[in-house]
C-alpha positions, 0 to 999 in steps of 0.5 A: 500500500502506498502512503503517497498523499492524493486528493480524497474521494467521497468514500475517503472522506466518509472513512475519515469521518467514521474514524473521527467519530470512533476516536473523537475523544482521543483525537481532541485529547491529543490535540489539547496536549499541545494546544491550549486554545479550544479553537486551535484544538478544533482546527488541528483535529479538523486538519487531521481528519482531512489528512486521514482522508488523503491517506484513506487507501492506507487506512483501509488496510489497517486494523481498528487499533492501528487506525486509532494510533494513526489518527492520534499520531496525525493529530499530534503532528498537525498540532505540533506544526500548528504550534511551531507556526504560531510561535514563529508568528508570535515572534513577528507580532512581538517585533511589531509591538516593540516598534510601537513602544517608546524608548526609555528615557534613561539611555545614552543619547547615542544608544537612543539614536541607534535604537531609534534608527533601527526602529525606524528602519524596521517600521519602514520595512513593515510599512513597505511590506504592508503596502505590498500585501493585497488589499484584503490581507492588509485590511484584515491585519490592520483591523485586527492588530491596529484597530483591535477588532475582534474575530467576530467583527472581522468575520461579519465584515468579510461575511465568513465564519470566525474560524475562517478569519483566524485562518486568513490572519495566519496566512496574512501574518505569514505573508507579511513576515516573509516580505519583511524578512525579504527586505531585511535580507536585502538590507 
C-alpha cells in the first residue's frame, strides 16, 4: 500500500469521518496536549481528519487499533506544526509591538539614536511590506492588530465564519513576515 498523499474521494472522506467519530475523544485529547486554545484544538483535529482522508487507501488496510494510533499520531503532528507556526508568528507580532513602544528615557543619547534608527528602519520595512500585501490581507491585519477588532467583527465584515478569519490572519501574518524578512535580507 502506498502512503503517497492524493486528493480524497467521497468514500475517503466518509472513512475519515467514521474514524473521527470512533476516536473523537482521543483525537481532541491529543490535540489539547499541545494546544491550549479550544479553537486551535478544533482546527488541528479538523486538519487531521482531512489528512486521514488523503491517506484513506492506507487506512483501509489497517486494523481498528492501528487506525486509532494513526489518527492520534496525525493529530499530534498537525498540532505540533500548528504550534511551531504560531510561535514563529508570535515572534513577528512581538517585533511589531516593540516598534510601537517608546524608548526609555534613561539611555545614552547615542544608544537612543541607534535604537531609534533601527526602529525606524524596521517600521519602514513593515510599512513597505504592508503596502505590498493585497488589499484584503492588509485590511484584515490592520483591523485586527491596529484597530483591535475582534474575530467576530472581522468575520461579519468579510461575511465568513470566525474560524475562517483566524485562518486568513495566519496566512496574512505569514505573508507579511516573509516580505519583511525579504527586505531585511536585502538590507
